[in-house]
N, CA and C of each residue as an Amber inpcrd file, in Angstrom:
protein
   372
   0.9470000  -1.1230000  -0.1760000   0.1180000   0.0360000   0.0610000
   0.9270000   1.2200000   0.1310000   0.6900000   2.3180000  -0.9850000
   1.3670000   3.3840000  -0.8800000   1.2200000   4.2360000   0.2900000
   2.1570000   5.3450000   0.5090000   1.9010000   6.1870000   1.5220000
   0.6640000   7.1660000   1.4710000   0.4100000   7.4060000   0.1390000
  -0.7430000   8.3510000  -0.1790000  -2.1330000   7.4440000   0.1470000
  -2.0370000   6.2230000  -0.3290000  -3.2250000   5.2950000   0.1180000
  -3.5250000   5.2730000   1.6390000  -2.3270000   5.2130000   2.2810000
  -2.7170000   5.0650000   3.7850000  -3.1200000   6.2800000   4.4210000
  -2.5760000   7.5280000   3.8000000  -2.9980000   8.6670000   4.4650000
  -4.6280000   8.6540000   4.0750000  -5.1560000   8.3580000   2.9800000
  -6.4090000   8.4760000   2.7050000  -7.1440000   7.6240000   3.5550000
  -6.2850000   6.3720000   3.6680000  -7.4090000   5.5410000   4.6140000
  -7.4590000   5.8410000   6.2410000  -6.5300000   6.5930000   6.5170000
  -6.4390000   6.9660000   7.9200000  -7.2620000   8.1590000   8.0900000
  -7.5110000   9.0510000   7.2060000  -8.4280000  10.0880000   6.9470000
  -9.8200000   9.6220000   7.1080000 -10.0580000   8.7120000   6.4490000
 -11.2930000   7.8370000   6.2660000 -11.8280000   7.4400000   7.3410000
 -10.8450000   6.7270000   8.0400000 -11.2180000   6.0130000   9.4900000
 -11.5010000   6.9370000  10.6050000 -10.6950000   8.2220000  10.3040000
 -10.9320000   9.3870000  11.2920000 -12.3580000   9.8340000  11.1900000
 -12.6810000  10.0320000   9.9220000 -13.9890000  10.8240000   9.6720000
 -15.1790000   9.7600000  10.2810000 -14.8480000   8.4150000  10.0350000
 -15.8660000   7.4380000  10.5570000 -15.8980000   7.6140000  12.0140000
 -14.7710000   7.6960000  12.7410000 -14.7700000   7.6700000  14.1080000
 -15.2990000   9.0990000  14.8010000 -15.2020000  10.0930000  13.8990000
 -15.7570000  11.4060000  14.1450000 -17.2900000  11.2010000  14.2700000
 -17.7950000  10.4700000  13.2060000 -19.2340000  10.3330000  13.2830000
 -19.7850000   9.5020000  14.5640000 -19.0230000   8.4130000  14.7730000
 -19.4590000   7.7700000  15.7160000 -19.4110000   8.6060000  17.0260000
 -18.2700000   9.2810000  17.2160000 -18.1670000   9.9280000  18.5580000
 -19.3700000  10.9640000  18.4830000 -19.8720000  11.6910000  17.5350000
 -20.8760000  12.6740000  17.5670000 -22.0440000  11.8960000  17.8410000
 -22.3170000  10.6800000  17.3090000 -23.5590000  10.0430000  17.5430000
 -23.5170000   9.6170000  19.1760000 -22.4700000   9.0620000  19.7490000
 -22.5360000   8.9010000  21.0050000 -22.5590000  10.0110000  21.9530000
 -22.1960000  11.1490000  21.6320000 -22.2160000  12.4360000  22.4420000
 -23.8140000  12.7600000  22.3120000 -24.5480000  12.2070000  21.0800000
 -25.9260000  12.7630000  21.0030000 -26.8800000  11.4620000  21.7220000
 -26.2870000  10.8160000  22.4060000 -27.1080000   9.5280000  22.6410000
 -28.2690000   9.9050000  23.5320000 -29.4060000   9.0820000  24.0270000
 -30.5230000   9.3310000  24.3910000 -29.9690000   9.8170000  26.1930000
 -30.5820000  10.7610000  26.6900000 -30.4890000  10.7910000  28.0850000
 -30.6750000   9.8330000  28.8510000 -29.5280000   9.5260000  29.9030000
 -29.6980000   8.3380000  30.6630000 -29.0340000   7.2660000  30.0340000
 -28.5860000   7.1060000  28.9100000 -27.7580000   5.9660000  28.2940000
 -26.3840000   6.3800000  28.5700000 -25.7990000   5.4650000  29.2590000
 -24.1860000   5.6730000  29.5450000 -23.3740000   5.3220000  28.2540000
 -22.1230000   5.8320000  28.4570000 -21.1010000   5.6000000  27.2570000
 -21.0270000   4.0160000  27.1990000 -20.8890000   3.4230000  28.0940000
 -20.7210000   1.8300000  28.0050000 -21.8810000   1.2590000  27.4800000
 -22.9500000   1.6920000  27.6340000 -24.2810000   0.9470000  27.1900000
 -24.3890000   1.3080000  25.5250000 -24.1430000   2.7640000  25.2090000
 -23.7260000   3.0650000  23.6380000 -22.7690000   2.2400000  23.0990000
 -21.6330000   2.0160000  23.6550000 -20.6580000   1.1340000  22.9760000
 -20.9880000  -0.3060000  22.4930000 -21.7130000  -0.7570000  23.7480000
 -22.2490000  -2.1010000  23.6960000 -23.0170000  -2.1130000  22.4120000
 -23.8760000  -1.2710000  22.1230000 -24.8810000  -1.4350000  21.3180000
 -24.2590000  -1.0840000  19.8340000 -22.9250000  -0.6490000  19.7580000
 -22.3030000  -0.3640000  18.5310000 -21.1850000  -1.0200000  18.4700000
 -21.0120000  -2.1700000  19.1280000 -19.9330000  -3.0880000  18.9670000
 -18.5340000  -2.6400000  18.9780000 -18.4660000  -1.5660000  20.0370000
 -17.0500000  -1.2060000  20.5970000 -17.0340000  -1.2090000  21.9100000
 -15.6530000  -1.3340000  22.5620000 -15.3660000  -1.1710000  24.0300000
 -15.4320000   0.2440000  24.2400000 -15.3350000   0.5720000  25.6860000
 -15.3310000   1.7710000  26.2430000 -13.9820000   2.2650000  25.9530000
 -13.0730000   1.6610000  26.1060000 -11.6720000   1.8200000  25.8570000
 -11.1940000   2.0740000  24.3280000 -11.9440000   1.7230000  23.5950000
 -11.7490000   1.9120000  21.9730000 -12.3470000   2.9880000  21.6000000
 -13.5450000   3.3540000  22.4290000 -14.2120000   4.5070000  21.9800000
 -13.3510000   5.8510000  22.6610000 -12.8950000   5.8260000  23.6770000
 -12.0820000   6.8490000  24.1750000 -10.7270000   6.8220000  23.5210000
 -10.1300000   5.7580000  22.9120000  -8.9270000   6.0460000  22.0460000
  -9.2640000   6.6860000  20.6710000 -10.5310000   6.4070000  20.2570000
 -11.0220000   7.0180000  18.9870000 -11.1530000   8.6340000  19.1150000
 -11.9200000   8.8940000  20.4670000 -12.2020000  10.3550000  20.6810000
 -10.8510000  10.9470000  20.7540000  -9.8870000  10.4250000  21.4640000
  -8.5380000  11.0110000  21.6550000  -7.7770000  11.3790000  20.4330000
  -7.9730000  10.3930000  19.5200000  -7.2900000  10.4390000  18.2120000
  -8.1300000  11.3980000  17.3360000  -9.3940000  11.5130000  17.3320000
 -10.0540000  12.4340000  16.6800000  -9.6290000  13.8270000  17.0250000
  -9.6740000  14.0810000  18.5240000  -9.0920000  15.4070000  18.9990000
  -7.8940000  15.9630000  18.7080000  -7.0320000  14.8820000  18.7840000
  -5.3860000  15.2840000  18.4630000  -5.3490000  15.7950000  16.9570000
  -6.1820000  15.0680000  15.8330000  -6.1520000  15.5720000  14.6520000
  -6.8390000  16.8920000  14.1820000  -7.6850000  17.1760000  15.0330000
  -8.5860000  18.5760000  15.0400000  -7.3360000  19.5830000  15.6210000
  -6.7580000  19.3100000  16.5800000  -5.9370000  20.2360000  17.3140000
  -4.8700000  20.4710000  16.4510000  -4.4360000  19.4770000  15.6780000
  -3.3570000  19.6600000  14.5720000  -3.6950000  20.5850000  13.2910000
  -5.0370000  20.3470000  13.3120000  -5.4380000  21.0450000  11.8180000
  -5.6870000  22.4460000  12.2130000  -5.6830000  23.0580000  13.4300000
  -5.8200000  24.3200000  13.6030000  -4.7100000  25.0890000  13.4380000
  -4.8840000  26.4560000  12.8060000  -3.8670000  27.4020000  12.6340000
  -2.6730000  27.2570000  13.7300000  -1.5130000  27.5900000  13.1790000
  -0.3490000  27.6000000  14.0540000  -0.7580000  28.6090000  15.4390000
  -0.3290000  28.4180000  16.5880000  -0.3620000  29.3470000  17.4470000
   0.1880000  30.6060000  17.2650000  -0.3750000  31.6420000  17.5440000
  -0.0080000  32.9130000  17.3840000   1.0250000  33.1640000  18.8260000
   2.0330000  34.0780000  18.5980000   3.0670000  34.1340000  19.5320000
   2.3080000  34.6380000  20.7640000   2.6770000  34.4460000  21.9550000
   2.0030000  34.8390000  23.2450000   1.9940000  36.4310000  23.2310000
   3.2510000  36.8270000  23.2340000   3.4500000  38.5270000  22.9860000
   4.4510000  38.8770000  21.7720000   3.9570000  39.9060000  21.3930000
   4.6950000  40.4750000  20.2150000   5.0700000  41.8890000  20.6770000
   6.6160000  42.0880000  20.6490000   7.0810000  43.1510000  20.8260000
   7.3110000  44.0080000  19.6490000   6.4740000  45.3500000  19.6560000
   6.6010000  46.2320000  18.5680000   7.6360000  47.4040000  18.9850000
   8.5060000  47.5770000  18.3910000   9.6960000  48.7070000  18.4530000
   8.7380000  50.0060000  18.2720000   9.0390000  51.0380000  19.2520000
   8.4180000  52.2720000  18.9910000   9.5380000  53.3480000  19.2480000
   9.7500000  54.0730000  18.2340000  10.8040000  55.2060000  18.4060000
  10.3910000  56.2480000  19.6170000  11.5750000  55.9780000  20.4530000
  11.1450000  56.8280000  21.7570000  10.9740000  58.3170000  21.5500000
  11.2570000  58.9380000  20.5360000  10.9250000  60.1110000  20.0290000
   9.5810000  60.5810000  19.9580000   8.8890000  59.5800000  19.5910000
   7.4310000  59.7550000  19.4440000   6.7330000  59.6640000  20.6810000
   7.2660000  59.0560000  21.8430000   6.5230000  59.2390000  22.9200000
   6.7060000  60.3970000  23.8060000   5.7260000  60.8330000  24.4410000
   5.8200000  61.9760000  25.2420000   4.9540000  61.7350000  26.5480000
   5.6220000  62.5570000  27.5050000   4.8920000  62.3820000  28.8010000
   3.8440000  63.5020000  28.8710000   2.6320000  63.0030000  29.3700000
   1.3040000  63.9620000  29.0620000   1.1360000  64.3260000  30.6410000
   1.1810000  65.8220000  31.0710000   0.7740000  66.2340000  32.2850000
  -0.6650000  66.0710000  32.6360000  -0.9030000  65.4090000  33.7200000
  -2.0200000  65.1440000  34.1420000  -2.8320000  66.3090000  34.8410000
  -4.2090000  66.3390000  34.7040000  -4.8020000  67.6020000  35.1790000
  -5.2670000  66.8490000  36.6050000  -5.9710000  67.7280000  37.5110000
  -6.1540000  67.3360000  38.7410000  -7.0070000  66.2890000  38.9760000
  -7.6890000  65.8240000  37.8210000  -8.6490000  64.6360000  37.8740000
  -7.9280000  63.2770000  37.8180000  -6.7600000  63.5290000  37.0850000
  -5.8830000  62.3630000  36.8000000  -6.4480000  61.7960000  35.4230000
  -7.6440000  62.4580000  34.6840000  -8.1480000  61.8880000  33.5430000
  -7.8110000  63.0180000  32.3580000  -7.1290000  62.8390000  31.2790000
  -6.9750000  63.6640000  30.4070000  -8.0770000  63.6050000  29.4790000
  -8.6490000  64.7270000  28.9770000  -9.5790000  64.8320000  27.9620000
  -8.8810000  64.3590000  26.3280000  -9.9310000  63.4880000  25.8670000
  -9.4400000  63.0850000  24.4630000 -10.4780000  62.1830000  23.7710000
  -9.8570000  61.3650000  23.0980000 -10.6630000  60.5620000  22.3880000
 -10.1800000  58.9260000  22.5540000 -11.2050000  58.1410000  22.9610000
 -10.8460000  56.5370000  23.2580000 -11.4060000  55.7230000  22.1500000
 -10.4200000  55.2180000  21.6000000 -10.7920000  54.4280000  20.3360000
 -10.4630000  52.8180000  20.6740000 -11.4230000  51.9620000  20.2680000
 -11.4400000  50.6190000  20.7300000 -11.3070000  49.7870000  19.2260000
 -10.2490000  49.2250000  19.0220000  -9.8130000  48.2440000  18.0020000
  -9.6680000  46.7110000  18.2210000 -10.4330000  46.0330000  17.7640000
  -9.8730000  44.4010000  17.9370000  -9.5940000  44.1340000  19.4850000
 -10.2230000  44.8310000  20.3340000 -10.3390000  44.4660000  21.6680000
  -9.4290000  45.4140000  22.5560000  -8.6710000  46.3780000  21.6900000
  -7.6110000  47.1470000  22.4580000  -8.2650000  48.4470000  22.5010000
  -7.8580000  49.1080000  23.5400000  -8.3450000  50.6530000  23.7430000
  -7.2660000  51.4520000  23.5150000  -7.3760000  52.4860000  23.0040000
  -6.2800000  53.5060000  22.6310000  -6.8320000  54.8700000  23.0840000
  -6.1760000  55.7070000  24.1660000  -6.5340000  57.0140000  24.5910000
  -5.7200000  57.9040000  23.6670000  -6.4930000  58.7150000  23.1230000
  -5.7710000  59.6770000  22.0970000  -6.1020000  61.1360000  22.6850000
  -5.1400000  61.7560000  22.8160000  -5.3090000  63.2100000  23.2170000
  -4.8760000  64.3430000  22.0100000  -5.1360000  65.4850000  21.9890000
  -4.7450000  66.2840000  21.0410000  -3.1860000  66.4280000  20.8530000
  -2.5780000  65.9630000  21.9850000  -0.7920000  65.8720000  21.8170000
  -0.3950000  64.7440000  21.4080000  -1.2080000  63.7130000  21.1490000
  -0.7600000  62.4010000  20.6470000  -0.0350000  62.6020000  19.4460000
   1.2470000  62.3110000  19.1940000   2.0730000  62.5840000  17.9170000
   1.1730000  61.5270000  16.8390000   0.9680000  62.0510000  15.8280000
   0.2050000  61.5300000  14.5460000   1.1630000  59.9310000  14.0090000
   2.3940000  60.2610000  14.0390000   3.2240000  58.8560000  13.6950000
   3.1120000  57.9740000  14.7390000   3.0670000  58.2490000  16.1120000
   2.7300000  57.2480000  16.8890000   1.3620000  56.4760000  16.7230000
   0.2570000  57.2900000  16.7320000  -0.9450000  56.6360000  16.4700000
  -1.0590000  55.9890000  15.3120000  -0.5940000  56.2850000  14.0700000
  -0.4130000  55.7670000  12.9670000   0.0930000  54.2720000  13.1590000
   1.3450000  54.3030000  13.8290000   2.0880000  53.0680000  14.2070000
   1.4030000  52.0990000  14.9470000   0.8350000  52.4270000  15.9680000
  -0.3300000  51.8680000  17.0840000  -1.3650000  51.1560000  16.3400000
  -1.9730000  52.0160000  15.4830000  -3.2490000  51.5710000  14.6290000
  -2.6940000  50.5640000  13.7430000  -1.5650000  50.5110000  13.1030000
  -1.3190000  49.6020000  12.2830000  -1.0200000  48.3120000  12.8790000
  -0.3500000  48.3010000  14.1070000  -0.1520000  47.1780000  14.7050000
  -1.4260000  46.2210000  15.1140000  -2.3430000  47.2310000  15.8110000
  -3.6330000  46.7050000  16.2840000  -4.6770000  46.3700000  15.3080000
  -4.4620000  46.6350000  14.3340000  -5.2890000  46.2840000  13.0010000
  -5.0310000  44.8460000  12.5960000  -4.0240000  44.5980000  12.9630000
  -3.5020000  43.2320000  12.4840000  -3.5430000  41.9830000  13.7250000
  -3.5390000  42.6680000  14.8890000  -3.5110000  41.8430000  16.1750000
  -4.7990000  40.9070000  16.2480000  -4.6940000  39.8820000  16.8820000
  -5.9120000  38.9670000  17.1150000  -6.3570000  38.9610000  18.4940000
């Protein structure tokens, strides 16, 4: 058997197992996994083996993990310390993009804002 044929056979088997797992998970209320397995001619151990293999394949097919943290260099010349008013809150505009909130004031340098928005636009 060629390796291509083997891959197809494994994929087919995993699809069959996924259907079985779905059926077992949708079994009637009150029916145990053991009872469902007995009715379908497989052992409980075999069911859980198939469940584990299907889950592994599903996880492998997901997109690669995004880096936990991305460091974005910012030119220190773009950063400015803002004097705080008596309330500690500075008037400005708050923008939320992709779950990030950015507080923008009239003194926020436009190149800094453009750089931050560019990074946030592509963040997940």
